[in-house]
Structures are given as C-alpha cells and as structure tokens.
N, C-alpha and C positions, 0 to 999 in steps of 0.2 A: 604417457599415462601408464604407470606400472600397476597401480591399484585400480581395478576396474569398478570404481564407484564414481558415478558422474551424474550430472544433470544435463538433460538435453533441452535446449531452448529453441523453439521454432519462431524465428524472428518474423517471418511472413504473417504468422497469426497475430502478432502484436500490431503490425501495420494494418491488417484487416480490421482488427478490433477498433483502432482509432478511427479509421475511415467509417466504420459502421456507426460509431458514436456521433461523429460529426454529421453524417447524413441524417440521423434521426433527431439530433438536437443542434440545428444549424444557426440558432439565434445568438450565438456568442461570437465575439471577435477574437478573443484570446482563449486558447486551449492549452492550459498548463499541464505538462506531463510531470507528475510527481514521481521522481526517481530516487527519493531518499531510501535509506536502508539497502544500498546496492541494487537499486531499482526493484525493490520488493524481493530481493534475493535472486533476481534474474541476471544481475551483473550490469554495470554501466555500459557495456558493449552494446546494449539494445537501444541506446538513445537515438541512434540514427534510424533504426527501424520505426521508432515512434514518430520521429520527425517526418519520415516518408509518408506516414499515415495522416499527417496534418497537425501534429503538435507544433506550436509556434513559440512556446516559452517553456523552459524547464524549471523545476523547483526541487530543492534539496533541503536537508535539515541543517547541515553544518558547513562551515567554511572549507574544511578538508574535503567534504563530499563535492563541493562546487569545483575545486581544483582537480579532483579526480575525474569528474565528468568532462572537464575541459580537454582532457587528453583524447577524448573520443569525438567531441564536437566543438568546433571553434566558432560557430556561427550563431547559434541560438542564445538569447539572453538567459541567464540563470538567476532565479530568485532564491536567496538563502532565507529559510523560514524562521531560523533562530537569530536573535541578536548576536552580533559578532564583536570581537575585541578590536580596539583601535589598530593594533599591529597588522590587521588583515586589510584595512580599508584601502590603502594604496594599491595593494595587489588586486583587490576587488575591482577597482577602477580600471586597472590594466586588462583584467580578464572579463570585462563586461558582466560582472556579478552584481546583482541588485541587492541592497541591504534592506532588512526589516527594521523599522523604527517602532518601538513599543512605548515610547515616552517622550515628552517634551525635552527632558534633559538629554536624552540620547541624540535627538535631532540637533539640538544646539551644539553638542559635542562634535558630531559629524561635520557640521558647518564650520566649526572652528578649527578642524583638524585637516580635512582632506585638501589636497593641492591640485587634484585633477577632477574632471567631470565624473560624477557618479549618480546613479539613480537609487531612489529609496521608495519603499512601499510602507505606508503607515498601517500598523496593525491595531485593530479595535478589539477590545474585550467586551463582547456582548453577553457574557454569562458564563463562560467556561472558567474564568478566574485562573487562567494559565499565563497567557501573554497578552499584552495590548493595553491601549488607553481606554479607560472606562469613564472618563470625565469629559463632558462636552466642552467645557471651558478650556481644558488643556489641549484638546484637539483644535479648537478654534485658534488658540494662541499660536499653534504651529503655522497655520495658514495666514495669520495676521503679521507674522514676522516678514521683514523685507526679503525678497527673493535672493537666494544665495547664488553667486555666479557659478559655483561648482556642483551644487546639490539640486537635482531635479526630483520633485515629488511626482513620480510617474504613476504610482498606484496607491490604492487604499483597499484594505480587505479585513474580513473577519472569518471565523471558523465556527460552524454549527456543530454542537455536541451530539445531536440526535437527528433522526430523519423526520421527527414529528408525526409519526404514523399513529401512535397510540399515546402520545404525551403532548403537553402544551409547550415544550421548551423551544422547538423551532420557531413557533409563532412569537414567543417572548423574545427570543434573540433577534428576530427580524424587526420587531417593534423597537427594541433597544438600538439596533443599527440605525433605524430611521430617526430616532430621537437624537442620537449622538451626531448625526450628520445634517440635522435640520438647518443649521446655519452655514453649511458648506455647500458651495456650488459644485455638485458632483460632475456636472457636464464638463467642467474644466480639468478634471482628473482623467488622464488618458485611459487608465485601467482600473476598474472596480470589480473585485472578485470576492465572492462569498460561497458560491455553490461548490460542492464536492461530489464524489461519485454517488453517494446516497441521496443527497438532496436534489441532485440533477434529475433523477428519475422519479422522485416522489412529489416534487412541487414545480409549478410554473416558474419561469425565470423572474426574479425580482426586477422591477422596472429599471432601477439604477445600475444594475449589474451588467457588465459586458465580458466578464471572464469567468471561467470555470476551471477548478483544479481537479484533474482526473488522476485518481489513484488506482484503487483496486479494480475498477471497471476496465481499465486498459489491459489488465492482466487476465481478463476473462470472466469477471464476476459481475453480473448485471444488476445485483441488488434488488431483484424482483421479489415480491411477496404475493402470496395468494390473496384474492379478494375474500374478505371475511364473510362467512355465511352463518346461519343459525344463531346459536348463542353468542358466538364471537362477534357477529354483526350487531346484535342487540347491545352487547357490552360496549362496542366501539361507538355506536350511536349515542348511548347514554353518556360516555366520556366526552364525546364531541360537544354535546349540549352543556354538560356540567362545567367542563374546563375550557370551553371556547376553542377547541381544536379545529383548525381549518381543514377543509377537504384535501385529500391528497390522492396521488395516483398509486395504484398497486402494481399490476402487471405492466411491462414496458415492451417496446418493440425491438430491443437490442438482441442481436444474434452474435453472441461472443463465444470465444473458445479459449481454453487455457493453453498456454504455450510451454509450460514447465512440466517436465517429467523427470522422475528420479529413479535411477537404476543402480544395482549393485551386482555382485556375482557370488556364486557358491564357492566357499573355500574348502569345506570338507563335508563328507556325508558319512555317518556312522550309525551303528546299531546300538540301541540302549535297551537294557533288559528291564522287565517289570520291577519296580521298587527302586531303581537307580534314580539319581537326581540329575538335573540339568541346570547349570549356571550358578551364579553367586547366591549365597544364602540357602542353597538347597531348597529354593522356593517351589520348584516344580519337581514332583515325583512322578515317574512314568507309571501310568495306570496299567500298562501292558507292555509287552515287547514292542518296540517301535523303531522307526528310522527317523533320524533328525539331520538337519543340514545347518551348518554355520555360515553366516553371510558377512561380507566385509563392509559392514556399516554399523555405527554405534551412536551413542548420544552426543559425542563430540562432533559428529558429522551433521547433527540436527535430527537424527532419528528419534521419534517420539514413540509413545505407546500406541502405535497404529493398529495393533491387534492382529492384522493380517498383512501378508505380502503375496505376490503372485509369481509362481514359478511353473513354467510349462503349461500355462493356461488354467492353472488351478490355484485356488486360495490355499495358503499355508499359514498356520496359526503360529504366532510368536510365543515362545516358551520362556518362562522364567524372567528374571530381572534383566533389563537392558544393560549392556556393557558399554564402555567408552568407545570401543572400536569394532565390536562384533555383536551379532544377535543370532540366536538359534531358533529354528522353526521346525515344524513338522515336515516330514518328507516321505517319499516312498521309493520303490525301486527305479522309478523313471527319472528321479532327480540325480544329476551328475555334477561332479566338480567342474566349475567353469560355466555352469548354466547362468543365464541372465535372470536377474530378479527385479521385478518391478515393485518399487515401494509405493509410488503413485504415478499415475499417468493415463494411458489410454484405457486400461482395464480397471484400475482403481482410481476414480476421480479424486483430486486433492480434497474436495469437500468431504467425501466419504472418509478418507484417511483422517482428516481433521476431526470429524464428528466422532470417530471411534476413539480418538485420543482426548476427547472433551476439550477441544481448543478450536481456534479459528484458522481459516486459510491464511489470513495475514501472518499469524505467528508461525505457521508451518513453513511458508515460503521464505520469510525473513530469517527463520531459524536454521536454514541450511548453510553450513559454515563454508569458509573459504577453502577448507581441505578438500571439499567436493569440487572437482573440476567442472566448469561449465563448457559444454560443447554447443556451438551455435550452428543451427540449421537454417539456411536462408530460403529453403524451398517451401 
C-alpha cells in the first residue's frame, strides 16, 4: 500500500454483532446475511466472519456478486435478490446460488431451461411496485403446476418499504402478503422471509415467517428510535387511531458496534496568508493567516462533504470544494506530513459523518470505492 488511504474492518465486531442479533431475536430459523454492495462497502472478505456469528444463508443483488462471494465461502447457500438471465442459470446450479422468481413466466422459463437441480425463491410484490408477483392467481398458478424434477421452490419472500412506525404501509404490506398467500400452504415452503433489519426490531415476527434478512444491523446499526413523548406522542397516537397503525417497538436490546473505520494521511502542510484562496473555484478565502493540510483522499475514494476530519485528536475543518483525489483542511503547528487522518471511525462515528454530509450511513459505507484498500483486523 503506497498511498496510505485505507479502511480498517474489524471482523470480530461483525461476528459479535450477528451473535448479539441472534441472541436477542432467536425465533428465526434462517438468518440471511445481506452482503450486496460489496458487503455494504466492507468487502466480501467478511462473509466468513458473518457466518462465524451465525449467518446461515447469504444474499446478494446480482449474479456477478454471487460468484464473487463464492471465492470466499463455498459452503453457505446464496440468494440472488434480482432476477437473472438464462445464461447464468447453469452456473447458479453448480455454485449453489438460489434464483429469485418474480413472475409465472420466469418460473416456467426456468423449469423449461435448467438441466440441473436448482432452488428458487418466489418474490411477492406487496406494495413497493419494484419486483415481485402481485396477483394471487398468478402465484397460485405456480404452485398448481406439476413439480419440476430440477426446480425446487425453497422459499417465498417480500420486502417491506418502511418500518411502519409512523405510517400505515407496513401494516398494509403485511395484509397484502396474507391475501396473496391465503390459498398457499406456507408450512410446505421451507423458507418464508419478509423481515429486514428495520422491521426485525420494530415488530413482532409474523406468524408464517421463519427467515430474516439482516442488512445494515449486521454492520453496527440497531435501527433504534426514541420513544415518542409530549407532542410527538400525541401526534403518533392520533395517527395510529386515524390510519390504523399497529403498535411497534421503539428501543431495542441490541448492543452493536461499527466495524468500518476510514483513514488517510497528510500529504502537505503549508501556510496561507489572509486573502489567499484554497482549492477549486477559489471558494474558500482565508480570513486570516493560517495553516492548512492537504490529505490523500477525494470524492473518487468516496469522500463526501463530511465537514470535519480528525488529526492529532482534534477536529479539522474541510476547506473549499472537494477534489477527486485530495481534500484540504485546517491545521496548526502540531500537524505534520505523514500524520494519520481519521475520516470516520473511533473518534468520528460514521453516523456523525453521514449527518454532516446530509446523507445516510448506507450511502457513506457503500460509497467508499475500490481504490481504498480494505485492511482486515480479526482481533
């Protein structure tokens, strides 16, 4: 590593997070580890740390991601959450990759095409209008077809758009799920999964469900919200009554930690006189004589408008417009070339960095590009 800009991933933290989730929510049989988006930016290297914690099924977005994950773990089944092209299906069968089926036509095509045993999960559209079957007759038609010798319907699932804390959409989607599956014997389907990180902690497990897809919570975000009080409580009580919102849980018992820290290094330190500018567009004009430091990280690396970084135990303010490869910050006589810079991590939590940039932790973590080397710490 010649450019000392890197992410440190503490794999033991991920293992402990999964263990903590399973201990507090033990009523599922299948705990899907969602590792799409390069494991939320952590790198597919972490899949075995997640498995060590108790993940017993993996989930990715694309066929290419599934094959990339297979390089790190050859044992766990992998669910591909997007429909895939026929050219992938034979390889999916070889690699123990489960296909998503989002229509009767796709199911029939898979049955007519594959020559080796393969598993599929049927995706239901209960309101997001993104992927899935939204017609009960079409769903029933799949189960009414003669069993195919090569295609096993292993699972059935849907995806909730919201946590249903202050809106009726979770309840509506759950009711839609129940309507769509009313004529299906769900007890004969090995895996039924609907919950995700947010709904896991906000609602009791739906009766028919035995699987949960764990995404952001595995990476250290518990999705806890404060119990409403005062005017907020009055407003929520009014909304619950008017819109038929079911009760939900607010705080939760999870004790999770983030495993991802982002660091860079000081390239230069220089003096700037009052009235001189810093960076592109001459957007920042020095209000006084000052010292600045340039850091080896930019927007191509995933650096956002985080406002502050940390050098030598002190906050340093980002100056001017972000560059592709570098950023300039305030400094003083104690800042030296080669000093380590924390973008986020132990001293600046990723949630704080994300809030300063008016974005989410999801987007921050998945936005760190492959140019930033991942260093894995198993301790």
